[in-house]
C-alpha positions in Angstrom: 0.3 -0.2 0.0 1.5 3.3 -0.8 2.3 6.1 1.5 0.7 9.3 -0.3 0.7 11.9 2.4 0.5 16.2 1.9 1.8 17.7 5.3 2.0 21.4 5.5 5.0 23.4 5.8 5.1 23.8 9.7 4.9 20.0 9.9 7.4 19.2 7.4 9.6 21.6 9.2 9.1 19.8 12.3 10.1 16.7 11.1 13.0 17.8 9.3 14.0 19.2 12.8 13.1 16.0 14.5 14.7 13.6 11.9 18.0 15.7 12.4 17.8 15.7 16.6 16.7 12.0 16.5 18.7 10.3 13.2 15.6 8.6 12.4 14.2 9.1 8.9 10.6 10.7 7.7 9.1 7.1 7.4 10.4 5.7 10.9 9.1 9.1 12.9 5.9 9.3 11.2 5.5 5.7 11.9 5.8 6.4 15.2 3.8 9.0 15.3 0.7 7.4 14.1 1.6 4.5 16.4 1.8 6.5 19.7 -1.5 8.7 17.9 -3.3 5.4 17.4 -2.2 3.9 21.2 -3.9 7.7 22.5 -7.0 7.0 20.8 -7.4 3.7 21.6 -7.2 4.3 25.2 -9.0 7.5 25.1 -11.7 5.2 23.7 -11.6 2.4 26.1 -12.0 4.9 29.1 -15.0 6.6 27.3 -16.5 3.1 27.1 -15.7 1.8 30.5 -17.1 4.9 32.0 -20.7 4.3 29.9 -22.6 1.8 31.6 -24.9 -0.7 29.4 -29.0 0.1 29.9 -29.9 -2.5 32.3 -32.2 -5.4 30.9 -34.1 -7.7 32.8 -37.2 -9.9 32.2 -38.4 -9.5 35.7 -40.5 -6.3 36.3 -39.9 -3.5 38.8 -43.0 -4.4 40.5 -42.0 -8.2 40.6 -38.6 -7.2 42.3 -40.2 -4.6 45.0 -42.8 -8.0 46.3 -40.1 -10.2 46.2 -37.6 -8.6 48.5 -40.8 -7.1 50.7 -40.6 -3.8 49.8 -43.8 -3.8 46.9 -47.2 -3.6 47.9 
C-alpha cells in the first residue's frame, strides 16, 4: 500500500527538525507518531466505553422485584 501524504510546511519543517535531532528517517518518525496517536486514541475510547454503563435489561419487572424483596405492595 503506497504511503501518500501531504504535510503542511510547518509539519514538514518540524519533521525535518526531528529527523536531524533523532537520526531517524521521516518514515520511522511518521510511523512512531501515528502509532502513538493510535495508542492514545484507543486508550481514550476504551476509557469512554468503560465509563458508559449499558442499559440494564431484565425480564423481571420492577414491581415483581419489590414484591419479592418485601418492599412492594
